[in-house]
C-alpha positions in Angstrom: 42.8 -45.0 114.7 41.8 -48.4 116.0 39.8 -46.7 118.8 37.8 -44.9 116.1 37.0 -48.2 114.4 35.9 -49.7 117.7 33.4 -46.8 118.2 32.3 -47.0 114.6 31.7 -50.7 114.7 29.7 -50.3 117.9 27.5 -47.7 116.3 27.1 -49.8 113.2 26.0 -52.8 115.3 23.4 -50.7 117.1 22.1 -49.2 113.8 21.9 -52.7 112.3 19.5 -53.7 115.0 21.9 -56.1 116.7 20.4 -57.5 119.9 22.1 -56.4 123.1 22.1 -59.5 125.3 23.4 -58.3 128.6 23.9 -61.9 129.8 26.6 -62.9 132.3 29.6 -64.9 131.4 32.9 -66.0 133.0 36.4 -65.9 131.5 37.4 -69.5 131.0 40.2 -71.4 129.3 43.0 -68.8 129.5 44.9 -70.7 132.2 46.2 -69.7 135.6 49.3 -67.8 134.4 47.7 -65.9 131.5 45.2 -63.1 130.9 42.4 -62.7 128.3 43.1 -59.5 126.5 40.2 -56.9 126.6 40.6 -55.0 123.3 39.3 -51.6 122.0 37.7 -53.4 119.0 36.7 -56.8 117.7 40.0 -58.2 116.4 43.7 -58.8 117.2 44.8 -55.5 115.7 43.0 -53.4 118.3 44.7 -51.8 121.3 44.7 -53.9 124.5 42.8 -52.1 127.3 43.6 -54.6 130.1 44.0 -58.3 130.9 41.2 -60.4 132.5 42.2 -63.4 134.6 40.5 -66.8 134.6 37.2 -66.6 136.5 36.5 -62.9 135.9 32.7 -62.3 135.7 31.6 -60.1 132.8 28.4 -58.9 131.2 28.2 -59.8 127.5 26.5 -57.0 125.5 26.7 -57.8 121.8 28.8 -60.0 119.5 30.2 -59.7 115.9 32.1 -62.1 113.7 35.4 -60.7 112.3 37.7 -62.8 110.1 36.0 -66.0 111.2 36.3 -65.2 114.9 33.4 -64.3 117.1 34.1 -61.2 119.3 31.9 -60.0 122.1 31.7 -56.6 123.8 31.9 -57.1 127.5 32.0 -55.2 130.8 33.7 -56.7 133.8 31.1 -56.9 136.7 33.5 -55.4 139.2 34.6 -52.6 136.8 31.4 -51.3 135.1 33.2 -48.2 133.8 35.4 -50.5 131.5 34.2 -52.0 128.3 35.9 -53.7 125.4 36.0 -56.8 123.1 37.1 -60.4 123.8 37.2 -63.6 121.8 33.9 -65.4 122.6 35.9 -68.7 122.7 37.0 -67.7 126.2 33.6 -66.9 127.6 31.6 -69.5 129.6 27.9 -68.8 129.9 26.7 -68.3 133.5 
């Protein structure tokens, strides 16, 4: 069911006229022994797709605020077939 909500929220963002930024960012602040969790939707309750290590380059597409936390849909530069949401707190603009 969380995957359905991820798709639904993406469609709602597009229909609401949310800007798709497409700017580059880098995973920062997770530490050398941890991974930033790429999730199926904007929130902690969504399925984890994979973990992104410190320094991973991503393309930030659009962002939404859920329960006071800003989440951004990103695509890893080296894995363009993968897309998901991460907490914006851990993205450093490039």
